[in-house]
C-alpha positions in Angstrom: 188.7 3.4 196.7 188.9 6.7 198.6 187.8 6.0 202.2 185.5 9.1 202.6 181.8 9.7 203.1 179.7 12.8 203.0 176.4 11.1 203.8 174.6 12.1 206.9 171.4 13.6 208.3 172.6 17.2 208.0 174.9 19.2 205.8 178.4 19.8 207.2 179.1 23.4 208.2 181.8 25.1 206.0 185.0 26.1 207.8 184.8 29.8 208.7 188.3 30.7 207.4 188.7 28.5 204.3 185.0 28.1 203.4 185.8 24.4 202.6 183.4 21.8 203.7 185.1 19.3 206.0 185.2 15.7 204.8 184.3 13.0 207.3 185.7 9.5 207.0 183.5 6.6 205.9 182.1 4.8 208.9 181.4 7.8 211.0 177.8 8.1 210.0 175.3 5.5 211.3 174.0 5.0 207.8 177.4 4.2 206.3 178.2 2.0 209.3 175.0 0.0 208.9 175.5 -0.5 205.1 179.1 -1.8 205.7 178.0 -4.1 208.6 175.1 -5.6 206.5 177.4 -6.0 203.5 179.8 -7.9 205.8 177.0 -10.4 206.6 175.8 -10.8 203.0 179.2 -11.8 201.8 179.7 -14.4 204.5 180.5 -18.0 203.2 177.6 -20.4 202.8 178.6 -22.3 205.9 178.4 -19.3 208.1 174.9 -18.1 207.1 171.8 -19.7 205.8 170.1 -18.7 202.5 167.1 -17.3 204.5 169.3 -15.2 206.7 171.2 -13.9 203.7 167.9 -12.9 202.1 166.8 -11.1 205.2 170.0 -9.0 205.3 169.6 -8.3 201.5 166.0 -7.1 202.1 167.3 -4.7 204.7 170.0 -3.5 202.3 167.4 -2.9 199.6 165.9 -0.3 201.8 169.1 1.6 202.5 171.8 1.0 199.9 170.3 3.3 197.3 170.3 6.1 199.8 174.1 6.2 200.3 176.7 7.9 198.1 178.1 6.4 194.9 181.5 5.5 196.5 179.9 3.3 199.1 177.6 1.6 196.6 180.6 0.9 194.4 182.2 -0.9 197.4 179.1 -2.9 198.1 178.8 -3.9 194.5 182.4 -5.0 194.3 182.0 -7.2 197.4 178.6 -8.7 196.3 180.0 -9.5 192.9 182.3 -12.1 194.5 179.5 -14.0 196.2 177.8 -16.6 194.0 175.0 -16.9 196.6 174.1 -13.2 196.5 170.3 -12.8 196.7 168.9 -12.0 193.2 166.9 -9.0 194.5 170.1 -7.3 195.8 172.0 -8.2 192.6 169.2 -6.7 190.5 169.2 -3.4 192.4 173.0 -3.1 191.9 172.8 -4.1 188.3 170.2 -1.4 187.6 172.1 1.2 189.6 174.2 3.8 187.8 176.6 2.3 185.2 179.7 2.5 187.4 178.0 0.5 190.1 176.4 -1.9 187.6 179.8 -2.4 186.0 181.2 -3.9 189.3 178.5 -6.6 189.2 178.4 -7.2 185.4 182.1 -7.4 185.1 182.9 -9.0 188.5 180.2 -11.6 189.0 180.9 -14.9 187.3 177.3 -16.1 187.5 174.2 -13.9 187.1 170.9 -15.6 186.4 169.8 -15.3 182.7 166.4 -14.0 183.7 168.1 -11.2 185.7 170.3 -10.2 182.8 167.2 -10.1 180.5 165.4 -7.9 183.0 168.5 -5.6 183.3 168.7 -5.4 179.5 165.1 -4.4 179.2 165.0 -1.9 182.1 168.5 -0.5 182.1 170.1 2.1 179.9 172.2 1.7 176.8 175.3 1.7 179.0 173.9 -1.2 180.9 173.2 -3.1 177.7 176.8 -2.5 176.4 178.1 -4.0 179.7 175.8 -7.0 179.4 176.9 -7.6 175.8 180.5 -8.1 177.1 179.7 -10.8 179.6 181.2 -14.2 178.9 177.9 -16.0 179.6 176.0 -14.0 177.0 173.1 -16.3 175.8 170.8 -16.2 172.9 167.9 -15.0 175.0 169.9 -12.2 176.6 171.2 -11.1 173.1 167.6 -11.0 171.9 166.8 -8.6 174.7 169.8 -6.4 173.9 169.0 -6.2 170.2 165.4 -5.4 170.9 166.2 -1.7 171.4 167.9 -1.5 167.9 170.8 0.6 169.3 173.7 0.5 166.8 176.5 0.4 169.3 174.8 -2.4 171.3 174.1 -4.4 168.2 177.7 -4.1 167.0 178.9 -5.3 170.5 176.6 -8.3 170.2 177.6 -9.2 166.7 181.2 -9.2 167.7 180.4 -12.0 170.1 180.9 -14.9 167.7 180.7 -17.4 170.6 177.0 -16.5 171.1 174.5 -18.0 168.7 171.9 -15.3 167.7 168.3 -16.1 167.1 166.7 -15.8 163.6 164.7 -12.8 164.8 167.9 -11.0 166.1 169.6 -11.5 162.8 166.5 -10.3 160.9 166.6 -7.1 162.9 170.3 -6.5 162.4 169.9 -7.1 158.7 167.3 -4.4 158.5 169.4 -2.0 160.6 172.4 -2.6 158.4 170.8 -0.8 155.5 172.0 2.5 157.0 175.1 1.4 158.9 178.3 0.1 157.2 179.8 -1.2 160.5 176.8 -3.5 161.0 177.2 -4.8 157.4 180.8 -5.9 158.0 179.9 -7.5 161.4 176.9 -9.3 160.0 178.8 -10.8 157.0 181.1 -12.5 159.5 178.2 -14.2 161.3 177.6 -17.9 160.7 173.8 -17.4 161.2 173.5 -15.3 158.1 171.6 -17.1 155.4 171.1 -16.6 151.6 167.9 -14.6 152.2 169.7 -12.2 154.4 172.7 -11.9 152.1 170.7 -11.3 149.0 168.7 -8.6 150.7 171.9 -6.9 152.0 173.3 -7.1 148.5 171.4 -4.0 147.6 172.9 -1.7 150.2 176.5 -2.9 150.6 179.6 -1.9 148.7 181.0 -3.8 145.7 183.6 -5.7 147.7 180.9 -7.0 150.1 178.7 -7.8 147.1 181.4 -10.1 145.7 181.7 -11.7 149.2 177.9 -12.4 149.3 177.9 -13.9 145.8 180.8 -16.2 146.9 179.5 -17.1 150.3 176.0 -18.0 149.3 176.6 -19.8 146.1 174.0 -22.6 145.7 172.7 -25.2 143.3 169.0 -25.9 143.0 169.4 -29.3 141.3 168.4 -31.3 144.4 165.1 -29.3 144.7 164.6 -29.5 140.9 165.0 -33.2 140.8 162.7 -33.7 143.8 159.9 -31.6 142.3 160.4 -32.6 138.6 157.3 -34.8 138.4 155.0 -32.0 139.7 155.6 -29.7 136.7 153.4 -31.7 134.3 150.7 -32.2 136.9 150.5 -28.5 137.8 151.2 -26.8 134.4 149.5 -29.3 132.0 146.4 -30.0 134.1 143.0 -28.7 133.0 142.4 -27.6 136.6 143.5 -24.4 138.1 146.9 -25.1 139.8 147.4 -24.5 143.5 148.9 -21.0 143.5 151.4 -21.7 146.3 152.6 -24.9 144.5 152.8 -23.0 141.2 154.9 -20.2 142.7 157.4 -22.6 144.3 157.7 -24.5 141.1 158.5 -21.3 139.2 161.0 -20.4 142.0 162.8 -23.7 141.5 162.4 -23.9 137.7 165.4 -25.4 135.9 165.3 -23.4 132.7 164.3 -19.9 131.9 162.9 -19.2 128.5 162.7 -15.4 127.6 159.2 -14.5 126.6 157.7 -11.6 124.7 154.6 -9.5 125.4 152.2 -12.3 124.4 154.2 -15.0 126.1 155.9 -16.1 122.9 159.5 -17.4 123.2 162.1 -14.8 122.1 165.6 -15.3 120.7 168.8 -14.2 122.3 169.1 -11.5 119.7 165.8 -10.0 121.0 167.2 -10.3 124.5 170.4 -8.5 123.5 168.5 -5.7 121.8 166.2 -5.3 124.8 169.2 -5.0 127.2 171.0 -2.6 124.8 168.0 -0.4 124.8 167.8 -0.6 128.6 171.5 0.4 128.9 170.9 3.3 126.6 167.7 4.7 128.1 165.7 2.7 130.7 162.2 4.1 129.9 159.1 2.6 131.5 158.4 0.6 128.4 161.9 -0.8 128.2 161.9 -1.6 131.9 158.6 -3.5 131.3 160.2 -5.4 128.4 163.3 -6.3 130.5 161.0 -7.7 133.2 159.2 -9.9 130.6 162.3 -11.3 128.9 164.0 -11.9 132.3 160.9 -13.4 133.9 161.1 -11.0 136.8 158.8 -8.3 138.2 158.8 -4.8 136.7 159.9 -3.4 140.1 162.9 -5.7 140.2 163.8 -4.9 136.6 163.8 -1.2 137.5 165.9 -1.8 140.6 168.5 -3.7 138.6 168.7 -1.1 135.8 169.0 1.8 138.2 171.7 0.2 140.4 174.7 2.5 140.3 177.5 -0.1 140.2 176.0 -2.8 137.9 176.5 -6.1 139.7 172.8 -6.9 139.6 172.8 -6.3 135.9 175.6 -8.9 135.6 173.6 -11.3 137.6 170.5 -10.8 135.3 172.6 -11.2 132.1 174.1 -14.4 133.3 170.7 -15.8 134.2 169.5 -14.9 130.7 172.4 -16.8 129.1 173.8 -13.7 127.5 177.1 -14.7 125.7 180.2 -13.4 127.4 181.4 -11.2 124.5 178.0 -9.7 124.0 177.7 -9.0 127.7 180.9 -7.0 127.6 179.8 -5.2 124.5 176.7 -3.9 126.4 179.1 -1.5 128.3 180.2 0.2 125.1 176.7 1.6 124.7 176.3 5.2 125.7 173.6 5.6 128.3 172.1 8.4 130.3 174.9 8.0 132.8 177.6 7.9 130.1 179.8 5.1 129.0 181.0 2.7 131.7 184.8 2.9 132.2 186.9 0.0 131.0 188.0 -0.8 134.5 184.4 -1.1 135.7 183.4 -3.1 132.7 186.3 -5.5 133.4 185.1 -5.8 137.0 181.5 -6.5 136.0 182.8 -9.1 133.5 184.7 -10.8 136.3 181.4 -10.9 138.3 179.6 -12.3 135.3 182.3 -15.0 134.9 182.2 -16.0 138.6 178.5 -16.9 138.5 176.9 -20.2 137.5 173.8 -19.7 135.3 171.4 -21.6 137.7 172.8 -19.6 140.7 172.1 -16.3 138.9 168.6 -17.4 138.3 168.2 -18.4 141.9 169.4 -14.9 143.0 166.8 -13.3 140.7 164.1 -15.5 142.3 165.3 -14.5 145.8 165.2 -10.8 144.8 161.6 -11.2 143.6 160.5 -13.5 146.5 158.2 -11.0 148.3 155.9 -13.8 149.5 158.6 -15.4 151.6 157.6 -14.7 155.3 161.2 -13.9 156.3 161.9 -11.6 153.4 158.5 -9.9 154.0 159.3 -9.4 157.7 162.6 -7.8 157.0 161.0 -5.6 154.3 158.4 -4.4 156.9 161.3 -3.6 159.4 162.9 -1.6 156.6 159.6 0.2 155.9 160.1 -0.5 152.2 157.8 0.9 149.5 157.8 0.5 145.8 161.0 2.6 145.6 163.0 -0.2 147.2 166.6 0.6 146.3 168.8 1.9 149.0 171.8 3.8 147.9 174.8 1.6 148.9 176.9 4.8 149.3 174.5 6.3 151.9 175.5 4.0 154.7 
């Protein structure tokens, strides 16, 4: 560091000939001398000074250290960072100082109390939070405090820390933020804390390659749940009493089979399903969207979202869940729609998506997409500020 100091009680007089202000060396002003001498005491080994004496010196420094120039504060921070017994109040002042000063502590100190890091994250600037995110001892609680401000650069820095376990709330916030940021999407999909509910929400705003990754990573089989709940179906759906609405909804969520139904609840054949989907591919009017929702057993809003998706993977998921035969699924893309005929390359890609999915898994995905009552999905939806026009253009990120 340059050994100079311009602090003092009065402004130096410029030289009459050069008009340059003379620079005095550090240590010549009483204030600089005092800071240096007090810092010498604070950094003494534990055997040379008691904790109470160190705290007293730190309290004196608190009164004066913020009134000296940046270069001297940098020196004090560098020295204090090497002292594990540094009083927390002094460490806090230096951590919340300008970023160059804070960096000396946040990068140099091996141990900083978690509570102090949380406080610094809450009260500091984004530069402070970026520095904290790089600390080796980043904990779940500190990461929560960093993500609270929903700053993209800070969130990316935290998500890169695969050694730090993130809380469910932190992941929920990052998932909501990823709707408009492609970098966050990539970072999130590498996190081990991400669960199917997160992945199937992100599915709507990520690119095709990441959609395939989500379908592969979160593949699941509901047979364990179906077997466990099997005896409840007769009790709930064949009873003369009104079924418990929560139990009914969960049984529908886990249902083993899906039987396409018409407007009056009557079973419909696969031919009717194909004709309905063909009409939807050609012109997804409100009536056709409603019909697709009925035969697929999904809400009208989800049916509209699937049919309006620009790249078609959700349509492949729905068709697999409806047990559409493979050749007839491919034939659906020869239908001229409002958007024109899907290119052969895209049709082949969607066929590969269709082939990669198990039927029960496709139905589970549809249930997830329609599961607005789930507390976690509802919470992320509120963070997104979603309305009835849910779909987010995956190319807008």
